N, C-alpha and C positions, 0 to 999 in steps of 0.2 A: 579172538583168533577163530573162532570155532563155533561157525555159525551154519553149517551145512546140516541140513535135516538128514541124519543118520538112520533114519526109520528105514525098516525093508519095505518091499513093496506091499507084502502082506500086511503090515503095521499099517501103513498108510490106507489102504483099502478099508480096514475096520473103521479107522477114526474117521473115514469120510462117511461110512454107512451109519455112523452114530451120531452126525451132525443132525440138529433140527432142521427140516425141509425150509421152514422160514428162514434160517441162517442164509443157507445157499441163495434164496432169492432176493434177500435183503442186500447181499454184497453183489450181487449180478447188477443190480436197480440202483445203487445207490451214487446217482450221478453227481450230487453235490460233493461228495465226499472226494469222490475221483478228481473232480475239478479241482479241489484243495490241492490234492496229490499232484495234478500235473503243473498246477502253480507254484509248485516248489513250496507249500507253506508246511510248516511243522506241525504236526498233530500232536497235541498235547493231554494229559491225563483225563481232565474234565471234557475234553472235545465229544461230540457223537462220532463213534465209528463202528464200521459192521463188525460182527461178533466175529467172524471169521478171519478178519484183521488182528482183532485183541488176541486170538487164539494162537495165529501164527507168530506174533511179537511174543507173548510169552512163552511159547515152546523156544523159539530161537535165542531170547535173552537169557532163558533158565539154561538151556542147553550151553550157551557162551558162560556163564557163571560157573556151571559146573565143571568145565573143561579148564577154567583156571584154578579152581582148587585142587581138583584131582591131579592137574599139571604140576603143582607142587611136589609130587611124591616121586617122582623119577630124579628130582634133582635134591630134595631132602636126603635122598640115599647117599649123597657125596660130601656132606657138609664138614663131616668128621675126617673124609678121605681126600679133600683138595689139596694138592701140592704145596701149597705155600698158605699165610696167615692172608697174604692180600688176596688170593684166590678165594678162601673162605667168607672173608667178609664182603666181597660182591657177591657171592653164591646167596649168602644169607639176605643180602640187601634185594637181591632179586627174587627170592622166595616172598620175602615180605610184599613187594611191589604186587605179585601175582594174587596174594591174599586180598590185598586191596581192592585189585581187578575184580575180584569175586564180589566183593561187597558193594561195590559201585554197581555192579550189574542186577545183583539179588534186588538192590535198592530201585533201580530202574523197572526191574521185573515186576514188582509189588504195587506200582504206580497203574497198574493193569487190571490190579484187582485179585493178585493170586498172592497169597502170604508165603514168606518165606518158609516157614514151617512145611506146607505143604508141597514146596518145591524139593526140600532138601529130602521128605520123606520119598518124594518120587525117584530121585537119586540112589537113595540106599535100597528101596525094593526092586530097581533094576526096572522101573517102569519109564526113567527117563535116560537120555543118553549124553555122552560126553564125547568129546573127540578122541578118535581110533588112535590118534597118533601116540596117546599117553598109556596105550596097552602095550607098549615095546619096551624093555628093559633098557637102562643103561648100565651096561657092563664094564667100562671102562672111562677114564676121565676123557679121553676124546668125546665119548658119547655127550657129555655136558656141553662141548664146544660145538657138536653138531645140531643139538638141540637148539642152543641159541641162535646158532648162524642158520641153520633150515627152518626149524620148527617155528621161530619168533620170527625169521625173514617173511616165512609164506603168512605168519598171522598179520605183519603188517601190509602185505600185499591186499589180501582179505579183508583187512579192519579201516585202512585210510577210507576208504569209500564209504565206510558206515559212519563217518563223522558227518556225512550229509545224509543219512537216513531218514525217512520221513517222520518218523517218531523221536521227538525232540528230546524226552529224557534218555534214551539209546545214544543219539547223536552227540549230545552235550559229556557224556560218561566217556565216550569213545576218542574224545579230543585228547584226555590226560591219559588214558591206555595208550594211545598210540605212540604219545610221546616216550612213555617209559618203555614200551617195547621197542623202540628205536635203540636205546641203551643195550637191552638184553641183546638184540641181533649184534651190536658191536663187540660186546662181551663174547660171544659164542665165536665170532669171527678171528678176534683176536686170540683165544684159546687154540683155534685150527690151525692160524696163522704161525703162532708159535711152534707148535709141535710139527708141521710141514717144514719148518727151517731149522727144526732141531736135529737128533740122532736118526739114523737109520730107522732105528726100532720105532722112534716117535712118530716117524711120517709114516710108517707103515701102520701105526695105530691110529692116526688121523685119516690116512685112507679107508682101512677098514671101517671105522664111524661113518665115512661117508657113504660108502658102499651100502650100508645096511639102513642108513636113515633117509636116502634120496628119493627112493619110491614112496616109502609111507608118506613123506613129506609133501611130493605132489599129489598125491591121492589125498592129502587134506582137505582139498577144494571140492570135494565130493565128486559123485559120478559126472560122466559126460552129460553134455545139455541135453541130449537125444534120453538119457535115462532118467533125468532129474525134473519130476512130476511137480513142483511147487516153484520152482524157477520163474516161471513165466507170470505167473500171479505175484509173487514177490517183487518181481521188476517192476509189474505193472502199478504197485503200490509204492514203488521206490524204497522199499525196505532194502532190496539190492539194487545195486547200481549197475553191477557186472556179471555176467554169466560166470560159472563156474569155470568153464573152458577157458572164457578170457582172462580169469585171474591166473589159471594154472600157466598158460603161456608167458604171462607177463612176469611171474614169477622165475620161469627157467630162464627167459632171456635175461633177466637180470643176475642170476646166481651164477651161470655157467661162465662168464668172465671174472667173476669173483674167485671160483674155484682155480682156474686158469693161471690167475695172479699170484697164486700161493703155491702154485705146481702140484696141485691134486686134480684127478681126472674123475670125471664124470661117469658113473656107471652104467652106461646107456651105449651101446655099439650101435644103435641107429642114430646117434645124436650127431645132428649136421646142420651147418649154417644154411639156410635158404635163403638165397639173393633177392629174389623175386618180392616174397614176404617180408623181407626183413627181420626174420624170427629163425628160430631152432625148430628143427622138425625133430621129434623125438619117438622113442618106442612105445609098444603098447605096455599098458598096465596091468597090472595082475588084481583084478576086480575080485576074483574069488577069493582073493586072501583078504581084501576091504571088507567084504561082505561077512566072511567068516569071523573077521575082528568085531565087526558092529555086534554081532550077533552073539557074542561073549566067548569065542573061542581063540581070542588072541593069547601070546604069552602070560601077558600080565593081568589079563581083564580079572580076575577073581581075586587077585592080591590087591589090586587098586580098590575094588569094592570092600573088601574086607577091611582094609586100612580105614577108608572114609566111615564105616560104619562102627569099629572099634574107637576113633578118636571122636566120634559123637558120642558114644557112649561114656566115654572117659569124661568126657567134658559138659555131662549132665550137672553136676553139682555146681557148676559155674553159671548154668543159665538159671538152675533153681535159686541161686543166693542173688543173682542179679534179679530176679522176678521178685522175690521177697523184699529186696533193697527198696525197688520201685514200688510195691505195695505199700510197705512203710511211710515212704516220702509222700505217697499219695494221701494216705490216712493221716500223717501228721498235717497235710496243708489243710484238710477238711476240718480236723480238730482247731486250726488255727482261725479258721474263719468263723 
């Protein structure tokens, strides 16, 4: 879901300044590589590729993986408090899916030459980003419904085109991820529909969750096309197939009727159907809030990062045991020869 470049303009400028000059030249002049891209061929790990393409993919896929892993935290907070055994089991299954998505994506990113340890260290040190949406707290059970319906719904809109992204391992990983995300979206919508059709208090809770999650969800697609410095090159390489604004519009157009179907109101006074465009016009987004969360000033930024750091530390003995066992097996195989 979560493939938008979340670096600030300052961070992007520093990254560009640190790139070797020959990297920029090679990227611009690699006509043979671009021809393969234009012919819709998949690029595979052992293929020649511009270093800038490799770096862009490593950043995007690892950020996507980080988002899947960090994304388990807001939902894990509700496993013990879900209102029924059925809801608990569904939520546990969803969290397990997200862990699997992180695994697929870290594996895909490793084929580009960066180890999983390096990627995880970048996350824990704050050098790597993950989707801003997970820095908002889940304060009620309705928030779990909103996360499934809106956040995973936005993820599907963003990720289905990635099944045709130009890098083969990423595209193949996304096929299964998208299938599972579709169930997550339905689970969230079911929760919201049940609450909206329940008591007055339950409907108010559902509306409140929609009010709080709507704007962060549509900002998930990233800055406007005019402000997105990497979109043009990513689309030329067919890493992305659609722009941020195109995907955002698609999500809004499909979600507004869903809200109306269950009797909830989108919290946007400027929202209206545009007959000429056959799409919804919508109000301005609060980009100041978006960039503040990117920079670490969201409600749950520190909690999320600390939780991942603690989990990694507490799991050190498992990694050490696995490494020791692998070494023992390797030594036994050598001795047997």
